[in-house]
C-alpha positions, 0 to 999 in steps of 0.5 A, spaced: 500 500 500 502 507 498 504 511 504 497 514 507 496 521 504 490 525 505 489 530 499 489 537 501 485 539 494 478 541 495 472 542 490 466 546 491 459 544 489 455 549 485 448 549 485 445 548 478 438 546 478 433 541 482 428 536 479 421 539 478 415 537 482 410 539 477 407 533 474 412 528 478 410 523 483 412 526 490 419 524 492 420 521 500 425 517 500 430 517 495 435 510 494 438 511 488 440 515 482 443 514 475 444 519 470 446 520 462 447 527 458 439 526 457 436 523 463 436 522 470 433 516 473 431 516 481 429 510 485 425 510 492 425 506 498 420 501 497 417 503 490 417 498 484 418 503 479 424 508 476 422 516 476 425 518 469 426 526 468 430 530 463 437 532 464 434 539 466 429 536 471 422 536 468 419 529 469 418 525 463 414 518 466 415 512 470 419 506 468 416 499 471 411 498 476 409 493 481 408 486 478 411 480 475 411 481 467 416 484 462 419 490 465 415 490 472 418 489 479 417 485 485 423 488 489 427 493 485 434 493 488 439 496 483 439 500 477 444 504 473 446 506 466 451 502 461 452 506 454 445 506 451 442 501 456 438 502 463 439 496 467 435 494 473 435 488 478 429 485 481 431 481 487 423 479 488 423 476 481 430 474 480 431 477 474 435 483 470 431 487 465 434 492 460 431 498 458 432 503 452 434 510 456 427 512 454 424 507 458 422 502 453 423 495 455 428 491 451 430 484 454 428 481 461 432 475 463 432 471 469 438 469 473 439 463 477 439 461 484 446 460 485 449 458 492 457 459 494 460 452 496 461 445 493 455 443 497 449 447 495 445 443 500 449 446 506 451 453 503 449 458 508 449 463 502 445 465 496 447 470 491 444 478 491 446 481 485 449 488 485 451 491 479 451 489 471 457 489 467 458 491 459 459 484 458 452 482 461 455 479 467 453 481 474 457 483 480 454 481 487 455 478 494 453 472 498 447 474 502 445 469 508 440 469 513 439 473 520 439 467 524 446 464 521 448 471 522 445 471 529 448 464 531 455 466 528 455 461 523 456 466 518 462 472 519 464 473 512 461 475 505 463 473 499 464 478 493 462 474 486 462 475 479 457 470 475 453 470 469 446 472 468 444 465 466 447 462 472 452 457 469 458 461 471 460 463 478 467 466 481 468 468 488 473 474 487 474 476 495 471 476 501 469 482 506 467 481 514 461 483 517 464 484 524 461 489 528 455 490 524 450 486 527 447 487 534 445 480 536 442 479 543 440 473 546 436 471 552 437 466 557 431 462 554 434 462 548 431 467 544 435 471 539 434 477 535 438 480 529 439 488 528 444 493 526 449 496 531 448 503 532 455 505 529 457 500 524 465 499 523 465 492 518 468 492 512 464 493 506 464 493 498 463 498 493 460 495 486 462 498 480 460 494 474 461 500 469 468 499 470 469 492 472 471 493 479 469 492 486 472 496 492 473 493 499 473 499 504 476 497 511 474 502 516 475 498 522 483 499 523 482 504 528 479 499 533 483 493 530 490 496 529 490 503 532 492 505 525 488 512 523 488 509 516 482 507 511 484 501 507 481 501 500 482 495 496 480 495 488 479 488 485 478 486 478 473 481 475 478 475 476 479 477 483 486 480 482 488 486 486 488 492 481 490 497 487 491 498 494 491 504 498 491 506 505 488 513 506 490 517 512 484 521 516 484 524 523 480 520 528 475 523 532 472 520 539 465 519 540 463 523 547 461 519 553 454 522 552 453 521 545 455 513 546 450 513 552 445 516 547 447 511 542 446 505 547 439 507 549 437 507 541 438 500 542 436 498 549 429 502 549 426 499 543 428 492 545 427 492 552 420 488 551 424 482 548 431 483 552 434 485 559 439 491 558 444 486 560 443 482 554 443 488 550 449 490 553 453 484 552 451 484 544 452 492 543 458 494 540 460 502 540 467 504 538 471 509 542 472 513 535 467 515 529 468 510 523 472 514 518 467 512 513 459 511 513 457 511 506 461 510 499 459 511 492 462 509 485 462 515 481 460 514 474 467 516 472 470 510 476 472 514 482 470 512 489 466 517 494 468 516 501 463 519 506 465 521 513 461 522 519 457 528 520 460 532 525 458 539 527 453 539 522 457 537 516 460 531 512 466 531 508 467 526 502 474 524 500 474 522 493 479 517 490 480 517 483 479 510 478 487 509 479 486 509 487 489 516 488 486 521 493 484 527 489 479 531 492 475 533 498 468 535 498 465 538 505 457 538 505 452 540 510 450 533 513 443 534 510 446 533 503 448 527 500 451 525 494 447 520 490 451 520 483 457 523 481 462 524 475 468 528 473 464 535 473 457 534 475 454 531 482 446 529 483 445 531 491 439 529 495 438 535 500 433 534 506 429 540 509 427 541 516 421 535 515 426 530 512 423 531 505 428 530 500 430 535 493 434 532 488 439 537 485 444 538 480 451 541 482 457 542 478 463 540 481 469 546 481 474 545 479 472 539 476 475 532 478 482 530 475 481 525 470 
């Protein structure tokens, strides 16, 4: 890995225009954004359709709907753009759909239920596709069940590439789930799975457009007393394309904040478990994790979002070649949902947590 470096270069986001509300479905919980020069595609949590806008922000139509027919979804999980194709992954029907960028259905294809391991009868994993690649194959991860996570059977998740037809499956690497799940157990054997109030587990960022998966190791402060973020970029054959150690300044979690985080888990579970049982499963680190979210940029970059502190959060932007190029600091109510070299689409929350999606220009533009 390179010597840890934190770039001093900063960029500013300059507001251009927001999506227009007239004639459009209300935006409530934006989950995903994809964009081209002509269109912007917006997904919402729990919605089985994609909202389509012009690049100038005018609403065009919805793409897809609830159902199992061509172009319909049961559990729309991911979507994105590859060239002149809008792709969508439906975990409910286990199907990949390709649309023209104007929303017309081009092709539906079911993907097989693939398990990881030599014996499908005992494999703890099933496949969850995350992104499409230009050659038609898919990058994804091995999902599992809450019970297997809760009883400690599964501690790691495989990173995988597979064909849509399911006749090829390659494990590219692994990431661990340490300090992600909160799994209290009662004396009478009852168990439950929830998330920790502050997760520090390793996770992966899937970039199908550029044929890579970047694994973010954000637990080094607790594990190694090292104030660096580990970032490993894997290619589609499992080879390491590059590996970096990115420096950051550790920020302690104040005692009163730790107490509040503890209460956020103890109180909702008090009817199921005692405070001691929750405490035994609870993990609150001494410092804030250096990354709490990450985004694969359309230009091959990776945007790492730090914790929201004092009303703002800072993104460290890592180039396609693994160099920390830029920092961008935004109010904590703003979150980058799509980015390229000179443009970012940003969700902004108002005082009632109602979102607006706004296009910003990045100045200066990110290096190539």
